[in-house]
C-alpha positions, 0 to 999 in steps of 0.5 A: 338191747346189747349185752353191754347195755345191761348193768352188772346186776342184770347181767348176773341175773340173766347169766344165773337164769341162763345157767338153769336153762343150760343145765336142762339141755343134756336131758333134752338132748337125751330125749331127743336121741331117744326119739331118734332111736325109735324113728330109726327102729321104725325106719328099719322096718318100714317098706313104704318109700314115702314113709321112709323119706318122712321118717328120714326127714324127722330123724334129720330135724331131730339130729339138727336140734340136737346139734343146735342144743350143743352149740348153745350148751358150749355158749359161756357168756360172762359179765362185761362192764362198759368201758 
C-alpha cells in the first residue's frame, strides 16, 4: 500500500509510532558503538589472522548497521493528502 492510500488519521497514527521508534535509534547506535569498541579492543590483542579477519568483519557489520540507523533517523515523513 502506498502512503497516500492511507487516510490522514492513519498517517498520523503511523507517524506517532514512527517517532517513538525513531527516538530509540540513538540508544541503539550507542549500544552498537560499545560493541564495536569492545571488538576493536579484542582485535588489538588478537594474534590469530583468521580471528582478526572475523573481528574486522563483525566491526564492519556493526558500522553498517549504525549507518543504516542514521539514515532512518534522518527520515522525516509527513502527512500528505490525496489530490
